[in-house]
Structure formats: C-alpha cells, structure tokens
N, C-alpha and C positions, 0 to 999 in steps of 0.2 A: 504494500500499500504506500502511496505517495503522501508525505506529510507536508512538505512545503510546495504548494501549487504555484505561487506567484513567481513569475519569471521562466516557467517551463516553456520550451519551444516545441512545436509539433506541426505536422502537415496533415491535411485532410486526404482521403483516399479517392475522391471523385476526380474525373477528368477535368472538370471546370476549374478546380482549385489546384491543379498540378503545378508544383513549383513554388507555391505560396507558403511562406513560413509564418505561422501564427505564434503569438506570445501571450501567455496568460497574464492579465493585468490586475484583476480583482476577483474575489469570490462573492457570489450573491446567494444568500441563504433565505429561504421562505419558511416561516413558521406559522402554526395555527394559534388559535387563542389560548390553548393549553400550554403553549411554549415548545411544543415538539417540532423538530425539524421535518418539514414536509418535502422540500425540494432544495437541491444545491445545484447552481449553475455557475459557470465561470465566464467572466467578461474577457474577451480576447481581442487582440488587434493585429492587423497586418497592413502592409503597404500596397496601395493600388493606384497606379498612375501618379505617384508622388504624394498621395494623401493617406492619412491614417483612417482605417475603416474598423469599426468595432462590431463584434458579433458575440452572441451568447452561445456557449457550447457546454455539453454535458461531459462528465468525467470519462465516459466510455470512449467518446471521440478523441479525447486527448490521449488516453492510454494506448489506443490503437496506432496513433501517429507520432509517438515520441521520437525526438531526434536525440541521439546520444553522442 
C-alpha cells in the first residue's frame, strides 16, 4: 500500500493519454454525516499545450500506471 500519495507520477493506459505524465497534487476525501470516509479521490495535473490541466483520479488508476 502506498502511504504518501502526493507527488507520485503515473501515466494512464488509454491511447488518448499516451505519453502524458500525471502528478498527484492533492487528496480529496468525502465523508458522510457519521464521519466515515465514503470516497477518496486524488487531484492530478498534467501539461497540455503548455497549460496545466487538473483531473480527479481514483487510486486504482494511479497504481496501474506508476512510473518507477
């Protein structure tokens, strides 16, 4: 299991995202009224035509495309 998610670099497996390197910037946690964690997503960014683009990704996507 990965403990420090911020700063991890990964790629996605689809043809449309081939060659793009994503970097995890923030961890977004959703809780219910009882305080239990319902969902965890990660805010990621990559460069596209010289601009920073943000996207939300799940942990599975990040684990499958880790760059070592």
